[in-house]
C-alpha positions in Angstrom: 0.0 -0.2 0.1 3.2 2.4 0.7 4.1 2.2 -2.5 1.5 2.4 -4.8 1.4 5.7 -6.6 -0.7 8.4 -4.8 -4.0 9.6 -5.9 -5.8 12.6 -4.5 -9.3 10.9 -4.2 -10.9 14.3 -2.9 -12.9 16.3 -5.4 -11.5 19.5 -3.4 -9.3 20.6 -0.7 -9.8 20.4 2.7 -8.1 21.4 5.8 -6.3 17.8 6.4 -4.7 18.4 3.4 -2.7 21.4 5.0 -2.0 19.5 8.3 1.6 17.6 7.1 0.3 13.8 7.6 -1.1 11.5 5.1 -2.9 13.5 3.2 -0.4 16.2 2.8 1.7 13.7 1.3 -0.5 12.7 -0.9 -1.4 16.0 -2.5 2.0 17.4 -2.9 3.5 13.7 -4.6 0.2 13.6 -6.7 -0.2 17.4 -7.9 2.9 19.1 -7.1 5.4 16.4 -7.4 3.6 14.8 -10.1 3.9 18.8 -12.1 6.7 19.6 -11.2 9.0 16.8 -10.8 12.7 17.0 -11.4 15.9 16.1 -9.9 15.8 18.6 -7.5 13.1 18.5 -5.9 11.7 14.7 -5.9 13.7 14.4 -3.1 11.1 16.7 -1.2 13.6 17.4 1.6 13.4 20.9 3.5 14.9 23.0 0.9 16.7 22.5 -2.6 20.5 22.4 -3.1 21.8 24.6 -5.7 25.3 25.5 -6.6 25.6 28.8 -8.4 29.2 29.3 -8.9 31.8 28.1 -7.2 29.1 28.7 -3.7 26.7 25.6 -2.8 23.3 27.3 -1.5 20.4 26.0 -0.5 16.8 27.6 -1.0 13.3 27.5 0.4 10.0 28.8 0.3 7.3 28.7 2.6 3.6 30.4 4.0 2.1 31.0 7.8 -1.3 31.3 8.5 -1.4 30.4 12.0 -4.3 31.7 14.0 -4.3 33.7 16.5 -1.7 36.1 15.1 -0.3 36.4 18.0 0.8 33.9 20.8 2.2 33.1 23.9 6.4 33.3 23.2 5.7 34.4 18.9 3.3 35.6 16.5 3.1 35.1 13.1 6.3 37.9 12.3 9.0 35.7 14.2 7.6 32.5 13.3 8.1 33.4 9.5 11.7 34.2 10.3 12.9 31.8 12.0 10.3 28.7 9.8 12.2 29.1 7.0 16.1 29.5 8.8 15.1 26.4 10.3 14.1 25.0 7.1 17.8 26.1 5.8 19.7 24.7 8.8 18.2 21.4 8.3 19.9 21.1 4.8 23.0 22.0 7.1 22.9 25.9 5.3 24.2 28.9 7.4 20.9 31.3 6.1 21.9 34.8 4.7 18.9 36.5 2.8 15.3 36.2 2.8 12.5 37.4 0.7 8.6 38.2 2.5 5.6 38.5 1.0 2.6 40.1 2.4 -1.5 39.2 2.1 -3.4 41.9 3.5 -7.1 42.1 4.4 -8.7 44.8 3.9 -9.2 46.4 7.5 -6.3 45.1 9.0 -4.8 47.2 12.0 -1.6 48.9 10.8 -0.4 48.7 14.7 -0.7 45.0 14.7 1.2 45.2 10.9 3.9 47.1 12.7 3.8 45.0 15.6 4.2 41.9 13.3 7.0 44.2 11.0 9.4 44.9 14.7 8.8 40.9 15.4 10.0 39.8 12.6 13.3 42.7 11.9 14.3 41.1 15.8 14.1 37.5 15.1 15.6 38.1 11.7 18.4 40.0 13.5 18.9 36.9 16.1 19.0 34.5 13.3 21.7 36.5 11.5 19.5 37.0 8.1 18.2 40.0 6.0 15.1 40.9 4.7 16.6 42.1 1.3 12.9 41.8 -1.0 9.3 40.9 -0.6 6.1 41.8 -2.0 2.2 43.2 -0.1 -1.0 42.6 -1.3 -4.6 43.5 0.3 -7.8 41.7 -0.4 -11.1 42.6 0.6 -13.1 42.2 3.7 -13.7 38.7 4.8 -11.2 37.5 1.5 -8.3 36.8 4.0 -7.6 36.4 8.0 -6.1 39.5 8.7 -2.6 39.0 7.5 -0.9 35.7 5.9 3.2 35.9 4.9 5.3 34.0 2.8 9.0 33.8 3.0 11.6 32.5 0.9 15.7 32.0 2.3 19.1 31.2 1.0 21.1 29.8 2.9 25.5 28.9 2.2 26.6 25.4 2.7 29.3 25.6 4.4 29.7 21.6 6.1 31.3 19.3 3.8 28.0 16.8 4.7 25.2 14.9 3.4 21.8 15.5 4.6 19.0 13.1 3.7 16.0 11.1 5.3 17.1 8.8 3.0 20.3 8.3 4.7 18.9 6.3 7.7 20.8 3.1 8.7 19.8 -0.3 11.0 21.8 0.5 15.1 21.6 4.7 14.1 20.3 6.6 17.1 17.2 8.8 16.6 17.9 12.0 18.9 15.3 14.8 19.5 16.9 17.9 20.5 14.2 19.0 23.5 11.0 19.1 25.2 8.2 18.6 21.9 4.7 19.7 21.3 5.1 23.3 23.2 4.0 25.0 19.9 0.7 23.8 19.2 -0.3 23.0 22.4 0.7 27.3 23.4 -1.7 27.6 20.0 -4.6 25.9 21.0 -4.5 27.3 24.7 -4.5 30.6 22.6 -7.3 30.5 21.0 -9.7 30.8 24.2 -11.7 27.6 22.4 -10.9 25.4 25.3 -11.4 26.0 29.2 -8.2 25.7 30.0 -5.2 27.6 31.7 -1.6 26.2 31.1 1.4 28.6 31.5 3.0 27.2 27.5 5.2 29.4 25.3 5.1 28.3 21.9 9.2 27.1 21.5 9.7 28.9 18.2 13.4 30.2 17.9 16.4 30.0 15.0 18.2 26.5 15.4 20.7 26.7 13.4 23.2 27.8 16.2 23.0 24.5 17.2 22.9 22.5 14.3 26.3 24.1 13.3 27.6 23.1 16.7 26.5 19.6 15.8 27.7 19.6 12.3 30.7 21.0 13.7 31.6 18.6 15.9 30.5 15.5 14.1 30.5 16.2 9.4 30.9 12.8 9.1 28.0 11.1 11.2 24.9 13.1 10.9 22.1 10.9 8.8 19.4 13.3 8.7 18.5 16.7 9.9 14.6 17.6 10.2 12.5 20.1 12.4 9.0 18.7 13.2 6.6 20.8 12.4 3.6 20.0 10.9 2.6 16.7 11.4 5.2 16.6 14.6 8.0 14.1 15.7 6.0 11.2 14.2 5.1 12.4 10.7 9.0 13.3 10.3 10.3 10.0 11.6 7.8 8.4 9.3 9.6 10.6 6.3 12.3 8.7 7.6 11.3 5.4 7.7 9.4 5.5 4.3 12.9 6.5 2.7 15.3 4.5 3.8 13.0 2.1 4.2 13.8 1.3 7.3 11.8 1.2 10.8 12.6 3.4 13.5 11.8 2.5 17.4 10.6 5.3 19.9 10.8 4.9 23.6 7.9 6.8 25.2 9.7 7.3 28.8 12.7 8.5 26.3 10.4 11.3 24.5 10.8 14.7 26.5 7.4 16.4 26.4 6.7 19.3 29.1 4.4 18.3 31.9 2.3 20.9 30.6 1.7 19.9 27.4 1.5 16.2 28.6 -1.7 17.3 31.0 -3.2 19.0 27.8 -2.4 16.6 25.5 -4.4 14.1 27.5 -7.1 16.5 28.3 -8.2 17.0 24.5 -7.1 13.4 23.3 -4.2 14.4 21.5 -0.7 12.3 21.5 2.2 14.8 21.8 4.1 12.8 19.0 1.5 14.6 16.3 1.5 18.2 17.7 3.5 20.5 16.3 7.3 22.4 17.6 8.5 25.5 15.7 12.1 25.3 17.9 12.5 21.6 18.0 14.1 19.5 15.7 15.4 15.2 15.1 18.5 13.7 13.9 19.7 10.3 12.8 23.0 9.7 14.3 25.6 6.4 13.9 25.2 4.4 16.9 29.0 5.3 18.0 29.0 8.8 18.2 25.2 9.4 19.4 26.4 10.1 23.2 29.2 13.2 21.3 26.5 14.3 20.0 23.8 14.6 22.7 27.1 15.7 24.5 26.8 18.5 21.9 23.3 19.7 21.4 23.2 19.4 25.3 26.0 22.4 25.9 23.8 24.8 23.5 21.0 26.5 25.7 18.2 25.2 22.7 19.0 21.9 23.6 19.7 21.2 27.4 17.1 18.7 27.6 17.6 16.6 24.5 17.4 13.6 24.3 18.1 9.8 22.8 14.7 8.6 22.0 14.7 5.8 20.1 16.6 3.9 17.3 16.6 3.1 13.6 16.1 -1.1 13.2 16.1 -2.9 9.6 12.6 -4.5 10.5 9.4 -4.2 9.6 10.8 -1.3 6.9 8.9 2.0 6.4 7.2 2.2 9.6 7.5 4.0 13.2 6.8 1.0 16.4 6.7 3.2 20.2 7.7 1.2 23.5 4.5 2.2 25.9 5.2 2.9 29.4 3.5 -0.3 30.4 5.8 -2.6 28.1 4.0 -2.9 25.0 4.9 -2.0 21.5 2.1 0.3 19.0 2.3 1.6 15.4 3.0 5.6 15.5 1.5 6.3 11.8 1.7 9.7 9.9 -0.6 12.2 11.4 -4.6 11.4 9.5 -6.7 14.7 9.4 -6.3 17.6 11.6 -6.3 17.9 14.8 -4.6 21.6 15.2 -5.4 23.5 11.9 -3.6 26.7 10.8 -0.9 26.3 13.1 1.7 27.7 11.6 
């Protein structure tokens, strides 16, 4: 079933097509990849690697439609910057320049726009990038939801590494850079749709610094990097298992999750493995150097709670398994549906 040619069976786009799970993967492969297929796009990594003259560069683009626009720990502005620089970092590239496109709804407060652009400027400065070009469109009242942002980024590949979801090998270690699910949980609570209160802030942050430390220390031993945004850690690891034709076996007790996030997810019937992060990544490292990789990550402020969450196995290929705290094992499939729409 996993190897069949993907087909979009729905006649109209649904929210599930934007959730980062099965419907998203099918849409990308059956529509976009089918139309635009080329060697740079086909791997479906976080960005494309391009050679311009003597420079190896990375290029990526992303759009942001988060609701609400402002939430604990951030807003759509710093989210748009950090999300794009992190996609470049997952390619092993140092982010250099960004573009920013705005779609604004008629009637959107100028004060809110200034707040968003100030946040973007501060995030860009913290990430060491400049916003060098952009575009603005305004649509009629009711035709958008205040403000949407699209950012594209260019980075320089300065590490002699090959990173790909297809490079995982049996015996490798799976490392998570810190507690997962904070961004998605913060967005849920900020919407005020549930009678819940918890002190949870989004983890949105630029990741190139911690990634660079890892690649400098172990340039030949890092197999792949993935930031766990839409679809969470579970979907990211399913991509790795599928691309490498291996199994990923997680240990539930070793996966870092803040107690507040666990509590919110339990009350709402959600699994933290599927809840989005915006400042966490997953890396696969060869087993011999896993301990060293963990030490490097924990030495950085963003990786203080990094953990080895699992291992790569040969069988069953293409699946992610979870060894539960109760001693059982269950399959962790790709996200189905969209329990948390509009989170990034």
